[in-house]
mmCIF entry with sequence, helices, sheets and N, C-alpha, C, O atoms, coordinates in Angstrom:
data_MODEL
# 
_entry.id   MODEL 
# 
_entity.id                         1 
_entity.type                       polymer 
_entity.pdbx_number_of_molecules   1 
# 
_entity_poly.entity_id                      1 
_entity_poly.type                           'polypeptide(L)' 
_entity_poly.nstd_linkage                   no 
_entity_poly.nstd_monomer                   no 
_entity_poly.pdbx_seq_one_letter_code       
;(UNK)(UNK)(UNK)(UNK)(UNK)(UNK)(UNK)(UNK)(UNK)(UNK)(UNK)(UNK)(UNK)(UNK)(UNK)(UNK)
(UNK)(UNK)(UNK)(UNK)(UNK)(UNK)(UNK)(UNK)(UNK)(UNK)(UNK)(UNK)(UNK)(UNK)(UNK)(UNK)
(UNK)(UNK)(UNK)(UNK)(UNK)(UNK)(UNK)(UNK)(UNK)(UNK)(UNK)(UNK)
;
_entity_poly.pdbx_seq_one_letter_code_can   XXXXXXXXXXXXXXXXXXXXXXXXXXXXXXXXXXXXXXXXXXXX 
_entity_poly.pdbx_strand_id                 A 
# 
loop_
_entity_poly_seq.entity_id 
_entity_poly_seq.num 
_entity_poly_seq.mon_id 
_entity_poly_seq.hetero 
1 1  UNK n 
1 2  UNK n 
1 3  UNK n 
1 4  UNK n 
1 5  UNK n 
1 6  UNK n 
1 7  UNK n 
1 8  UNK n 
1 9  UNK n 
1 10 UNK n 
1 11 UNK n 
1 12 UNK n 
1 13 UNK n 
1 14 UNK n 
1 15 UNK n 
1 16 UNK n 
1 17 UNK n 
1 18 UNK n 
1 19 UNK n 
1 20 UNK n 
1 21 UNK n 
1 22 UNK n 
1 23 UNK n 
1 24 UNK n 
1 25 UNK n 
1 26 UNK n 
1 27 UNK n 
1 28 UNK n 
1 29 UNK n 
1 30 UNK n 
1 31 UNK n 
1 32 UNK n 
1 33 UNK n 
1 34 UNK n 
1 35 UNK n 
1 36 UNK n 
1 37 UNK n 
1 38 UNK n 
1 39 UNK n 
1 40 UNK n 
1 41 UNK n 
1 42 UNK n 
1 43 UNK n 
1 44 UNK n 
# 
_struct_asym.id          A 
_struct_asym.entity_id   1 
# 
_struct_conf.conf_type_id            HELX_P 
_struct_conf.id                      HELX_P1 
_struct_conf.pdbx_PDB_helix_id       AA1 
_struct_conf.beg_label_comp_id       UNK 
_struct_conf.beg_label_asym_id       A 
_struct_conf.beg_label_seq_id        12 
_struct_conf.pdbx_beg_PDB_ins_code   ? 
_struct_conf.end_label_comp_id       UNK 
_struct_conf.end_label_asym_id       A 
_struct_conf.end_label_seq_id        41 
_struct_conf.pdbx_end_PDB_ins_code   ? 
_struct_conf.beg_auth_comp_id        UNK 
_struct_conf.beg_auth_asym_id        A 
_struct_conf.beg_auth_seq_id         12 
_struct_conf.end_auth_comp_id        UNK 
_struct_conf.end_auth_asym_id        A 
_struct_conf.end_auth_seq_id         41 
_struct_conf.pdbx_PDB_helix_class    1 
_struct_conf.details                 ? 
_struct_conf.pdbx_PDB_helix_length   30 
# 
_struct_conf_type.id          HELX_P 
_struct_conf_type.criteria    ? 
_struct_conf_type.reference   ? 
# 
loop_
_atom_site.group_PDB 
_atom_site.id 
_atom_site.type_symbol 
_atom_site.label_atom_id 
_atom_site.label_alt_id 
_atom_site.label_comp_id 
_atom_site.label_asym_id 
_atom_site.label_entity_id 
_atom_site.label_seq_id 
_atom_site.pdbx_PDB_ins_code 
_atom_site.Cartn_x 
_atom_site.Cartn_y 
_atom_site.Cartn_z 
_atom_site.occupancy 
_atom_site.B_iso_or_equiv 
_atom_site.pdbx_formal_charge 
_atom_site.auth_seq_id 
_atom_site.auth_comp_id 
_atom_site.auth_asym_id 
_atom_site.auth_atom_id 
_atom_site.pdbx_PDB_model_num 
ATOM 1   N N  . UNK A 1 1  ? -25.232 -3.685 -12.343 1.00 0.00 ? 1  UNK A N  1 
ATOM 2   C CA . UNK A 1 1  ? -23.859 -3.354 -12.693 1.00 0.00 ? 1  UNK A CA 1 
ATOM 3   C C  . UNK A 1 1  ? -23.243 -2.485 -11.605 1.00 0.00 ? 1  UNK A C  1 
ATOM 4   O O  . UNK A 1 1  ? -23.938 -1.786 -10.868 1.00 0.00 ? 1  UNK A O  1 
ATOM 5   N N  . UNK A 1 2  ? -21.940 -2.552 -11.532 1.00 0.00 ? 2  UNK A N  1 
ATOM 6   C CA . UNK A 1 2  ? -21.226 -1.739 -10.548 1.00 0.00 ? 2  UNK A CA 1 
ATOM 7   C C  . UNK A 1 2  ? -21.143 -0.296 -11.020 1.00 0.00 ? 2  UNK A C  1 
ATOM 8   O O  . UNK A 1 2  ? -21.117 -0.013 -12.218 1.00 0.00 ? 2  UNK A O  1 
ATOM 9   N N  . UNK A 1 3  ? -21.101 0.593  -10.064 1.00 0.00 ? 3  UNK A N  1 
ATOM 10  C CA . UNK A 1 3  ? -20.965 2.013  -10.384 1.00 0.00 ? 3  UNK A CA 1 
ATOM 11  C C  . UNK A 1 3  ? -19.533 2.291  -10.843 1.00 0.00 ? 3  UNK A C  1 
ATOM 12  O O  . UNK A 1 3  ? -18.580 1.751  -10.281 1.00 0.00 ? 3  UNK A O  1 
ATOM 13  N N  . UNK A 1 4  ? -19.392 3.119  -11.848 1.00 0.00 ? 4  UNK A N  1 
ATOM 14  C CA . UNK A 1 4  ? -18.074 3.506  -12.371 1.00 0.00 ? 4  UNK A CA 1 
ATOM 15  C C  . UNK A 1 4  ? -17.757 4.925  -11.938 1.00 0.00 ? 4  UNK A C  1 
ATOM 16  O O  . UNK A 1 4  ? -18.552 5.844  -12.137 1.00 0.00 ? 4  UNK A O  1 
ATOM 17  N N  . UNK A 1 5  ? -16.576 5.091  -11.338 1.00 0.00 ? 5  UNK A N  1 
ATOM 18  C CA . UNK A 1 5  ? -16.109 6.413  -10.950 1.00 0.00 ? 5  UNK A CA 1 
ATOM 19  C C  . UNK A 1 5  ? -14.941 6.778  -11.853 1.00 0.00 ? 5  UNK A C  1 
ATOM 20  O O  . UNK A 1 5  ? -13.930 6.076  -11.887 1.00 0.00 ? 5  UNK A O  1 
ATOM 21  N N  . UNK A 1 6  ? -15.082 7.869  -12.579 1.00 0.00 ? 6  UNK A N  1 
ATOM 22  C CA . UNK A 1 6  ? -14.056 8.297  -13.512 1.00 0.00 ? 6  UNK A CA 1 
ATOM 23  C C  . UNK A 1 6  ? -12.744 8.600  -12.776 1.00 0.00 ? 6  UNK A C  1 
ATOM 24  O O  . UNK A 1 6  ? -12.740 9.326  -11.782 1.00 0.00 ? 6  UNK A O  1 
ATOM 25  N N  . UNK A 1 7  ? -11.629 8.038  -13.271 1.00 0.00 ? 7  UNK A N  1 
ATOM 26  C CA . UNK A 1 7  ? -10.318 8.290  -12.684 1.00 0.00 ? 7  UNK A CA 1 
ATOM 27  C C  . UNK A 1 7  ? -9.996  7.431  -11.487 1.00 0.00 ? 7  UNK A C  1 
ATOM 28  O O  . UNK A 1 7  ? -9.015  7.697  -10.793 1.00 0.00 ? 7  UNK A O  1 
ATOM 29  N N  . UNK A 1 8  ? -10.793 6.403  -11.218 1.00 0.00 ? 8  UNK A N  1 
ATOM 30  C CA . UNK A 1 8  ? -10.610 5.579  -10.028 1.00 0.00 ? 8  UNK A CA 1 
ATOM 31  C C  . UNK A 1 8  ? -9.837  4.296  -10.319 1.00 0.00 ? 8  UNK A C  1 
ATOM 32  O O  . UNK A 1 8  ? -9.494  3.563  -9.391  1.00 0.00 ? 8  UNK A O  1 
ATOM 33  N N  . UNK A 1 9  ? -9.557  4.013  -11.586 1.00 0.00 ? 9  UNK A N  1 
ATOM 34  C CA . UNK A 1 9  ? -8.912  2.760  -11.955 1.00 0.00 ? 9  UNK A CA 1 
ATOM 35  C C  . UNK A 1 9  ? -7.418  2.788  -11.641 1.00 0.00 ? 9  UNK A C  1 
ATOM 36  O O  . UNK A 1 9  ? -6.754  3.805  -11.840 1.00 0.00 ? 9  UNK A O  1 
ATOM 37  N N  . UNK A 1 10 ? -6.895  1.665  -11.149 1.00 0.00 ? 10 UNK A N  1 
ATOM 38  C CA . UNK A 1 10 ? -5.469  1.542  -10.883 1.00 0.00 ? 10 UNK A CA 1 
ATOM 39  C C  . UNK A 1 10 ? -4.769  1.209  -12.204 1.00 0.00 ? 10 UNK A C  1 
ATOM 40  O O  . UNK A 1 10 ? -5.004  0.145  -12.778 1.00 0.00 ? 10 UNK A O  1 
ATOM 41  N N  . UNK A 1 11 ? -3.918  2.107  -12.683 1.00 0.00 ? 11 UNK A N  1 
ATOM 42  C CA . UNK A 1 11 ? -3.253  1.915  -13.979 1.00 0.00 ? 11 UNK A CA 1 
ATOM 43  C C  . UNK A 1 11 ? -1.763  1.617  -13.831 1.00 0.00 ? 11 UNK A C  1 
ATOM 44  O O  . UNK A 1 11 ? -1.007  1.765  -14.791 1.00 0.00 ? 11 UNK A O  1 
ATOM 45  N N  . UNK A 1 12 ? -1.341  1.206  -12.661 1.00 0.00 ? 12 UNK A N  1 
ATOM 46  C CA . UNK A 1 12 ? 0.086   0.975  -12.418 1.00 0.00 ? 12 UNK A CA 1 
ATOM 47  C C  . UNK A 1 12 ? 0.648   -0.098 -13.347 1.00 0.00 ? 12 UNK A C  1 
ATOM 48  O O  . UNK A 1 12 ? 1.740   0.072  -13.890 1.00 0.00 ? 12 UNK A O  1 
ATOM 49  N N  . UNK A 1 13 ? -0.069  -1.184 -13.537 1.00 0.00 ? 13 UNK A N  1 
ATOM 50  C CA . UNK A 1 13 ? 0.406   -2.271 -14.393 1.00 0.00 ? 13 UNK A CA 1 
ATOM 51  C C  . UNK A 1 13 ? 0.486   -1.809 -15.852 1.00 0.00 ? 13 UNK A C  1 
ATOM 52  O O  . UNK A 1 13 ? 1.451   -2.117 -16.551 1.00 0.00 ? 13 UNK A O  1 
ATOM 53  N N  . UNK A 1 14 ? -0.519  -1.079 -16.303 1.00 0.00 ? 14 UNK A N  1 
ATOM 54  C CA . UNK A 1 14 ? -0.508  -0.583 -17.682 1.00 0.00 ? 14 UNK A CA 1 
ATOM 55  C C  . UNK A 1 14 ? 0.650   0.387  -17.907 1.00 0.00 ? 14 UNK A C  1 
ATOM 56  O O  . UNK A 1 14 ? 1.282   0.366  -18.963 1.00 0.00 ? 14 UNK A O  1 
ATOM 57  N N  . UNK A 1 15 ? 0.926   1.232  -16.924 1.00 0.00 ? 15 UNK A N  1 
ATOM 58  C CA . UNK A 1 15 ? 2.020   2.196  -17.046 1.00 0.00 ? 15 UNK A CA 1 
ATOM 59  C C  . UNK A 1 15 ? 3.371   1.489  -17.111 1.00 0.00 ? 15 UNK A C  1 
ATOM 60  O O  . UNK A 1 15 ? 4.238   1.888  -17.889 1.00 0.00 ? 15 UNK A O  1 
ATOM 61  N N  . UNK A 1 16 ? 3.561   0.441  -16.303 1.00 0.00 ? 16 UNK A N  1 
ATOM 62  C CA . UNK A 1 16 ? 4.811   -0.324 -16.343 1.00 0.00 ? 16 UNK A CA 1 
ATOM 63  C C  . UNK A 1 16 ? 4.969   -1.032 -17.681 1.00 0.00 ? 16 UNK A C  1 
ATOM 64  O O  . UNK A 1 16 ? 6.073   -1.094 -18.221 1.00 0.00 ? 16 UNK A O  1 
ATOM 65  N N  . UNK A 1 17 ? 3.881   -1.566 -18.219 1.00 0.00 ? 17 UNK A N  1 
ATOM 66  C CA . UNK A 1 17 ? 3.920   -2.229 -19.518 1.00 0.00 ? 17 UNK A CA 1 
ATOM 67  C C  . UNK A 1 17 ? 4.284   -1.234 -20.607 1.00 0.00 ? 17 UNK A C  1 
ATOM 68  O O  . UNK A 1 17 ? 5.089   -1.543 -21.485 1.00 0.00 ? 17 UNK A O  1 
ATOM 69  N N  . UNK A 1 18 ? 3.702   -0.047 -20.560 1.00 0.00 ? 18 UNK A N  1 
ATOM 70  C CA . UNK A 1 18 ? 3.983   0.997  -21.554 1.00 0.00 ? 18 UNK A CA 1 
ATOM 71  C C  . UNK A 1 18 ? 5.449   1.410  -21.502 1.00 0.00 ? 18 UNK A C  1 
ATOM 72  O O  . UNK A 1 18 ? 6.095   1.535  -22.543 1.00 0.00 ? 18 UNK A O  1 
ATOM 73  N N  . UNK A 1 19 ? 5.974   1.620  -20.305 1.00 0.00 ? 19 UNK A N  1 
ATOM 74  C CA . UNK A 1 19 ? 7.378   2.018  -20.156 1.00 0.00 ? 19 UNK A CA 1 
ATOM 75  C C  . UNK A 1 19 ? 8.289   0.910  -20.692 1.00 0.00 ? 19 UNK A C  1 
ATOM 76  O O  . UNK A 1 19 ? 9.290   1.193  -21.350 1.00 0.00 ? 19 UNK A O  1 
ATOM 77  N N  . UNK A 1 20 ? 7.947   -0.337 -20.413 1.00 0.00 ? 20 UNK A N  1 
ATOM 78  C CA . UNK A 1 20 ? 8.731   -1.456 -20.932 1.00 0.00 ? 20 UNK A CA 1 
ATOM 79  C C  . UNK A 1 20 ? 8.701   -1.504 -22.449 1.00 0.00 ? 20 UNK A C  1 
ATOM 80  O O  . UNK A 1 20 ? 9.727   -1.745 -23.085 1.00 0.00 ? 20 UNK A O  1 
ATOM 81  N N  . UNK A 1 21 ? 7.534   -1.276 -23.031 1.00 0.00 ? 21 UNK A N  1 
ATOM 82  C CA . UNK A 1 21 ? 7.406   -1.264 -24.484 1.00 0.00 ? 21 UNK A CA 1 
ATOM 83  C C  . UNK A 1 21 ? 8.234   -0.145 -25.103 1.00 0.00 ? 21 UNK A C  1 
ATOM 84  O O  . UNK A 1 21 ? 8.909   -0.357 -26.110 1.00 0.00 ? 21 UNK A O  1 
ATOM 85  N N  . UNK A 1 22 ? 8.186   1.038  -24.511 1.00 0.00 ? 22 UNK A N  1 
ATOM 86  C CA . UNK A 1 22 ? 8.950   2.173  -25.025 1.00 0.00 ? 22 UNK A CA 1 
ATOM 87  C C  . UNK A 1 22 ? 10.454  1.890  -24.940 1.00 0.00 ? 22 UNK A C  1 
ATOM 88  O O  . UNK A 1 22 ? 11.194  2.172  -25.883 1.00 0.00 ? 22 UNK A O  1 
ATOM 89  N N  . UNK A 1 23 ? 10.898  1.339  -23.824 1.00 0.00 ? 23 UNK A N  1 
ATOM 90  C CA . UNK A 1 23 ? 12.320  1.012  -23.681 1.00 0.00 ? 23 UNK A CA 1 
ATOM 91  C C  . UNK A 1 23 ? 12.749  -0.053 -24.681 1.00 0.00 ? 23 UNK A C  1 
ATOM 92  O O  . UNK A 1 23 ? 13.820  0.054  -25.277 1.00 0.00 ? 23 UNK A O  1 
ATOM 93  N N  . UNK A 1 24 ? 11.923  -1.082 -24.871 1.00 0.00 ? 24 UNK A N  1 
ATOM 94  C CA . UNK A 1 24 ? 12.237  -2.130 -25.839 1.00 0.00 ? 24 UNK A CA 1 
ATOM 95  C C  . UNK A 1 24 ? 12.333  -1.547 -27.246 1.00 0.00 ? 24 UNK A C  1 
ATOM 96  O O  . UNK A 1 24 ? 13.253  -1.880 -27.994 1.00 0.00 ? 24 UNK A O  1 
ATOM 97  N N  . UNK A 1 25 ? 11.402  -0.691 -27.603 1.00 0.00 ? 25 UNK A N  1 
ATOM 98  C CA . UNK A 1 25 ? 11.399  -0.072 -28.926 1.00 0.00 ? 25 UNK A CA 1 
ATOM 99  C C  . UNK A 1 25 ? 12.624  0.812  -29.114 1.00 0.00 ? 25 UNK A C  1 
ATOM 100 O O  . UNK A 1 25 ? 13.259  0.779  -30.167 1.00 0.00 ? 25 UNK A O  1 
ATOM 101 N N  . UNK A 1 26 ? 12.955  1.596  -28.104 1.00 0.00 ? 26 UNK A N  1 
ATOM 102 C CA . UNK A 1 26 ? 14.112  2.490  -28.181 1.00 0.00 ? 26 UNK A CA 1 
ATOM 103 C C  . UNK A 1 26 ? 15.393  1.701  -28.415 1.00 0.00 ? 26 UNK A C  1 
ATOM 104 O O  . UNK A 1 26 ? 16.168  2.034  -29.312 1.00 0.00 ? 26 UNK A O  1 
ATOM 105 N N  . UNK A 1 27 ? 15.626  0.652  -27.615 1.00 0.00 ? 27 UNK A N  1 
ATOM 106 C CA . UNK A 1 27 ? 16.851  -0.117 -27.739 1.00 0.00 ? 27 UNK A CA 1 
ATOM 107 C C  . UNK A 1 27 ? 16.875  -0.942 -29.018 1.00 0.00 ? 27 UNK A C  1 
ATOM 108 O O  . UNK A 1 27 ? 17.949  -1.198 -29.562 1.00 0.00 ? 27 UNK A O  1 
ATOM 109 N N  . UNK A 1 28 ? 15.727  -1.358 -29.501 1.00 0.00 ? 28 UNK A N  1 
ATOM 110 C CA . UNK A 1 28 ? 15.668  -2.075 -30.781 1.00 0.00 ? 28 UNK A CA 1 
ATOM 111 C C  . UNK A 1 28 ? 16.079  -1.159 -31.929 1.00 0.00 ? 28 UNK A C  1 
ATOM 112 O O  . UNK A 1 28 ? 16.840  -1.567 -32.806 1.00 0.00 ? 28 UNK A O  1 
ATOM 113 N N  . UNK A 1 29 ? 15.584  0.066  -31.928 1.00 0.00 ? 29 UNK A N  1 
ATOM 114 C CA . UNK A 1 29 ? 15.939  1.029  -32.977 1.00 0.00 ? 29 UNK A CA 1 
ATOM 115 C C  . UNK A 1 29 ? 17.424  1.343  -32.912 1.00 0.00 ? 29 UNK A C  1 
ATOM 116 O O  . UNK A 1 29 ? 18.084  1.419  -33.948 1.00 0.00 ? 29 UNK A O  1 
ATOM 117 N N  . UNK A 1 30 ? 17.956  1.527  -31.717 1.00 0.00 ? 30 UNK A N  1 
ATOM 118 C CA . UNK A 1 30 ? 19.388  1.805  -31.564 1.00 0.00 ? 30 UNK A CA 1 
ATOM 119 C C  . UNK A 1 30 ? 20.216  0.641  -32.099 1.00 0.00 ? 30 UNK A C  1 
ATOM 120 O O  . UNK A 1 30 ? 21.210  0.860  -32.792 1.00 0.00 ? 30 UNK A O  1 
ATOM 121 N N  . UNK A 1 31 ? 19.821  -0.590 -31.788 1.00 0.00 ? 31 UNK A N  1 
ATOM 122 C CA . UNK A 1 31 ? 20.554  -1.772 -32.253 1.00 0.00 ? 31 UNK A CA 1 
ATOM 123 C C  . UNK A 1 31 ? 20.482  -1.890 -33.776 1.00 0.00 ? 31 UNK A C  1 
ATOM 124 O O  . UNK A 1 31 ? 21.486  -2.198 -34.418 1.00 0.00 ? 31 UNK A O  1 
ATOM 125 N N  . UNK A 1 32 ? 19.323  -1.654 -34.351 1.00 0.00 ? 32 UNK A N  1 
ATOM 126 C CA . UNK A 1 32 ? 19.169  -1.743 -35.804 1.00 0.00 ? 32 UNK A CA 1 
ATOM 127 C C  . UNK A 1 32 ? 20.004  -0.671 -36.498 1.00 0.00 ? 32 UNK A C  1 
ATOM 128 O O  . UNK A 1 32 ? 20.661  -0.951 -37.501 1.00 0.00 ? 32 UNK A O  1 
ATOM 129 N N  . UNK A 1 33 ? 19.983  0.545  -35.976 1.00 0.00 ? 33 UNK A N  1 
ATOM 130 C CA . UNK A 1 33 ? 20.803  1.609  -36.561 1.00 0.00 ? 33 UNK A CA 1 
ATOM 131 C C  . UNK A 1 33 ? 22.290  1.285  -36.447 1.00 0.00 ? 33 UNK A C  1 
ATOM 132 O O  . UNK A 1 33 ? 23.056  1.532  -37.378 1.00 0.00 ? 33 UNK A O  1 
ATOM 133 N N  . UNK A 1 34 ? 22.690  0.737  -35.318 1.00 0.00 ? 34 UNK A N  1 
ATOM 134 C CA . UNK A 1 34 ? 24.091  0.327  -35.150 1.00 0.00 ? 34 UNK A CA 1 
ATOM 135 C C  . UNK A 1 34 ? 24.481  -0.750 -36.146 1.00 0.00 ? 34 UNK A C  1 
ATOM 136 O O  . UNK A 1 34 ? 25.575  -0.717 -36.710 1.00 0.00 ? 34 UNK A O  1 
ATOM 137 N N  . UNK A 1 35 ? 23.592  -1.700 -36.362 1.00 0.00 ? 35 UNK A N  1 
ATOM 138 C CA . UNK A 1 35 ? 23.850  -2.757 -37.336 1.00 0.00 ? 35 UNK A CA 1 
ATOM 139 C C  . UNK A 1 35 ? 23.954  -2.185 -38.750 1.00 0.00 ? 35 UNK A C  1 
ATOM 140 O O  . UNK A 1 35 ? 24.826  -2.591 -39.518 1.00 0.00 ? 35 UNK A O  1 
ATOM 141 N N  . UNK A 1 36 ? 23.082  -1.257 -39.095 1.00 0.00 ? 36 UNK A N  1 
ATOM 142 C CA . UNK A 1 36 ? 23.140  -0.641 -40.419 1.00 0.00 ? 36 UNK A CA 1 
ATOM 143 C C  . UNK A 1 36 ? 24.425  0.147  -40.621 1.00 0.00 ? 36 UNK A C  1 
ATOM 144 O O  . UNK A 1 36 ? 25.013  0.103  -41.702 1.00 0.00 ? 36 UNK A O  1 
ATOM 145 N N  . UNK A 1 37 ? 24.866  0.865  -39.601 1.00 0.00 ? 37 UNK A N  1 
ATOM 146 C CA . UNK A 1 37 ? 26.136  1.599  -39.683 1.00 0.00 ? 37 UNK A CA 1 
ATOM 147 C C  . UNK A 1 37 ? 27.292  0.626  -39.849 1.00 0.00 ? 37 UNK A C  1 
ATOM 148 O O  . UNK A 1 37 ? 28.185  0.855  -40.665 1.00 0.00 ? 37 UNK A O  1 
ATOM 149 N N  . UNK A 1 38 ? 27.282  -0.444 -39.093 1.00 0.00 ? 38 UNK A N  1 
ATOM 150 C CA . UNK A 1 38 ? 28.330  -1.467 -39.205 1.00 0.00 ? 38 UNK A CA 1 
ATOM 151 C C  . UNK A 1 38 ? 28.376  -2.048 -40.615 1.00 0.00 ? 38 UNK A C  1 
ATOM 152 O O  . UNK A 1 38 ? 29.451  -2.195 -41.196 1.00 0.00 ? 38 UNK A O  1 
ATOM 153 N N  . UNK A 1 39 ? 27.214  -2.376 -41.159 1.00 0.00 ? 39 UNK A N  1 
ATOM 154 C CA . UNK A 1 39 ? 27.174  -2.939 -42.512 1.00 0.00 ? 39 UNK A CA 1 
ATOM 155 C C  . UNK A 1 39 ? 27.634  -1.923 -43.551 1.00 0.00 ? 39 UNK A C  1 
ATOM 156 O O  . UNK A 1 39 ? 28.298  -2.286 -44.522 1.00 0.00 ? 39 UNK A O  1 
ATOM 157 N N  . UNK A 1 40 ? 27.287  -0.663 -43.357 1.00 0.00 ? 40 UNK A N  1 
ATOM 158 C CA . UNK A 1 40 ? 27.698  0.369  -44.303 1.00 0.00 ? 40 UNK A CA 1 
ATOM 159 C C  . UNK A 1 40 ? 29.215  0.600  -44.252 1.00 0.00 ? 40 UNK A C  1 
ATOM 160 O O  . UNK A 1 40 ? 29.838  0.818  -45.292 1.00 0.00 ? 40 UNK A O  1 
ATOM 161 N N  . UNK A 1 41 ? 29.803  0.556  -43.074 1.00 0.00 ? 41 UNK A N  1 
ATOM 162 C CA . UNK A 1 41 ? 31.229  0.801  -42.928 1.00 0.00 ? 41 UNK A CA 1 
ATOM 163 C C  . UNK A 1 41 ? 32.086  -0.321 -43.499 1.00 0.00 ? 41 UNK A C  1 
ATOM 164 O O  . UNK A 1 41 ? 33.161  -0.069 -44.045 1.00 0.00 ? 41 UNK A O  1 
ATOM 165 N N  . UNK A 1 42 ? 31.621  -1.542 -43.377 1.00 0.00 ? 42 UNK A N  1 
ATOM 166 C CA . UNK A 1 42 ? 32.424  -2.700 -43.791 1.00 0.00 ? 42 UNK A CA 1 
ATOM 167 C C  . UNK A 1 42 ? 31.907  -3.315 -45.089 1.00 0.00 ? 42 UNK A C  1 
ATOM 168 O O  . UNK A 1 42 ? 32.277  -4.439 -45.426 1.00 0.00 ? 42 UNK A O  1 
ATOM 169 N N  . UNK A 1 43 ? 31.067  -2.603 -45.815 1.00 0.00 ? 43 UNK A N  1 
ATOM 170 C CA . UNK A 1 43 ? 30.579  -3.031 -47.139 1.00 0.00 ? 43 UNK A CA 1 
ATOM 171 C C  . UNK A 1 43 ? 30.095  -4.477 -47.164 1.00 0.00 ? 43 UNK A C  1 
ATOM 172 O O  . UNK A 1 43 ? 30.441  -5.235 -48.070 1.00 0.00 ? 43 UNK A O  1 
ATOM 173 N N  . UNK A 1 44 ? 29.307  -4.854 -46.185 1.00 0.00 ? 44 UNK A N  1 
ATOM 174 C CA . UNK A 1 44 ? 28.833  -6.234 -46.107 1.00 0.00 ? 44 UNK A CA 1 
ATOM 175 C C  . UNK A 1 44 ? 27.670  -6.483 -47.000 1.00 0.00 ? 44 UNK A C  1 
ATOM 176 O O  . UNK A 1 44 ? 27.155  -7.600 -47.047 1.00 0.00 ? 44 UNK A O  1 
# 
Protein backbone atom coordinates (compact mmCIF):
# COMPACT_ATOMS: atom_id res chain seq x y z
CA UNK A 1 0.00 0.00 0.00
CA UNK A 2 1.03 3.58 -0.53
CA UNK A 3 2.16 5.67 2.38
CA UNK A 4 -0.40 8.20 3.63
CA UNK A 5 0.73 11.65 4.71
CA UNK A 6 -1.80 13.52 6.82
CA UNK A 7 -2.87 16.83 5.23
CA UNK A 8 -1.33 16.04 1.84
CA UNK A 9 -4.57 15.50 -0.10
CA UNK A 10 -5.66 18.06 -2.71
CA UNK A 11 -9.16 19.17 -1.64
CA UNK A 12 -9.71 21.91 -4.22
CA UNK A 13 -12.47 20.02 -6.05
CA UNK A 14 -14.27 19.14 -2.81
CA UNK A 15 -14.10 22.76 -1.64
CA UNK A 16 -15.58 24.03 -4.93
CA UNK A 17 -18.37 21.45 -4.70
CA UNK A 18 -19.13 22.48 -1.11
CA UNK A 19 -19.25 26.18 -2.02
CA UNK A 20 -21.57 25.38 -4.93
CA UNK A 21 -23.84 23.35 -2.67
CA UNK A 22 -23.99 26.14 -0.08
CA UNK A 23 -24.80 28.74 -2.75
CA UNK A 24 -27.49 26.51 -4.28
CA UNK A 25 -29.05 25.93 -0.86
CA UNK A 26 -28.94 29.63 0.03
CA UNK A 27 -30.64 30.75 -3.20
CA UNK A 28 -33.20 27.93 -2.98
CA UNK A 29 -34.22 29.04 0.52
CA UNK A 30 -34.43 32.66 -0.61
CA UNK A 31 -36.62 31.68 -3.59
CA UNK A 32 -38.91 29.53 -1.44
CA UNK A 33 -39.31 32.29 1.14
CA UNK A 34 -40.06 34.78 -1.63
CA UNK A 35 -42.69 32.44 -3.04
CA UNK A 36 -44.28 32.00 0.38
CA UNK A 37 -44.41 35.77 0.92
CA UNK A 38 -45.96 36.22 -2.53
CA UNK A 39 -48.60 33.59 -1.80
CA UNK A 40 -49.35 35.12 1.60
CA UNK A 41 -49.73 38.63 0.17
CA UNK A 42 -52.06 37.66 -2.67
CA UNK A 43 -54.07 35.01 -0.76
CA UNK A 44 -53.35 32.31 -3.32
